[in-house]
C-alpha positions in Angstrom: 52.3 -25.5 -10.2 49.2 -23.8 -8.6 46.2 -23.1 -10.6 45.3 -19.5 -11.3 42.4 -18.3 -9.2 39.7 -16.2 -10.6 39.4 -13.5 -8.0 36.8 -10.8 -8.8 38.2 -7.4 -9.2 36.8 -4.4 -7.5 35.4 -3.1 -10.8 33.3 -6.3 -11.4 32.0 -6.1 -7.9 31.1 -2.5 -8.2 29.3 -3.1 -11.5 27.2 -5.9 -10.1 26.5 -3.8 -6.9 25.5 -0.9 -9.1 23.2 -3.1 -11.2 21.6 -4.4 -8.0 21.1 -0.9 -6.7 19.6 0.2 -10.0 17.2 -2.8 -10.0 16.3 -2.2 -6.4 15.6 1.5 -7.1 13.3 0.5 -10.0 11.4 -2.0 -7.9 11.0 0.6 -5.1 9.8 3.2 -7.6 7.3 0.8 -9.1 6.0 -0.1 -5.6 5.6 3.5 -4.7 3.9 4.3 -8.0 1.5 1.3 -7.4 0.7 2.6 -3.9 0.1 6.1 -5.1 -2.2 4.9 -7.9 -4.1 2.5 -5.6 -4.7 5.0 -2.7 -7.2 7.2 -4.6 -9.1 4.2 -5.8 -9.4 3.0 -2.2 -10.5 6.4 -1.0 -13.2 6.6 -3.8 -14.4 3.0 -3.1 -14.8 3.7 0.7 -16.2 7.2 0.5 -18.3 7.0 -2.7 -21.3 9.3 -2.9 -23.9 6.5 -2.5 -22.2 4.9 0.5 -23.2 5.5 4.2 -19.6 6.5 4.7 -19.9 9.5 2.4 -20.8 11.7 5.3 -17.3 11.1 6.7 -15.7 12.2 3.4 -17.0 15.8 3.8 -15.1 16.3 7.0 -11.8 18.2 7.1 -10.2 15.0 8.6 -12.0 11.9 7.5 -12.0 9.4 10.4 -10.9 6.4 8.2 -7.2 6.5 7.5 -6.0 4.3 4.6 -2.5 3.0 4.6 -1.2 1.0 1.6 2.0 -1.0 1.5 2.9 -3.7 -1.1 -0.7 -4.3 -2.1 -1.8 -4.5 1.5 -4.3 -2.0 2.8 -4.8 -1.1 6.5 -7.9 0.8 7.6 -7.4 2.7 10.8 -9.6 5.2 12.7 -13.1 5.1 14.1 -16.6 4.7 12.7 -20.0 4.8 14.4 -20.9 1.1 14.0 -19.8 -2.4 13.1 -21.9 -2.1 9.9 -19.9 0.9 8.7 -16.6 -0.9 9.5 -17.8 -3.8 7.4 -18.8 -1.5 4.5 -15.3 0.1 4.5 -13.6 -3.3 4.6 -15.8 -4.7 1.8 -15.2 -1.7 -0.4 -11.5 -1.9 0.1 -11.4 -5.6 -0.8 -13.0 -4.9 -4.2 -10.2 -2.4 -5.3 -7.9 -3.9 -8.0 -4.3 -4.2 -6.9 -5.2 -4.7 -3.2 -4.4 -8.3 -2.1 -5.1 -8.0 1.6 -7.1 -5.7 3.8 -6.5 -5.4 7.5 -9.5 -3.8 9.3 -8.3 -2.0 12.4 -11.3 0.4 12.6 -12.6 1.0 16.1 -16.3 1.5 16.9 -17.3 4.7 18.6 -19.7 4.3 21.5 
């Protein structure tokens, strides 16, 4: 006499798939919320009023573009000197919630 096999039904699979989808949506929403909350802090840290980089903040299109993904910030764009690039990098490293900063700023000649 063969043993009965426990085959999952479609309903059970759908429920677990639905639970996984809901969990994934919550995690994604939390990540997006984190990035949206972190970005203004990064912008303020880099372009604060007493920083040499403040002059860039008053432009219609500031030359430093800040990208945040999963707690990792990437600085892109162009600045006038290596010193300004280092200031932006250092300011970004000090923002809570940022675990890694990639400095891809180019130096204008």
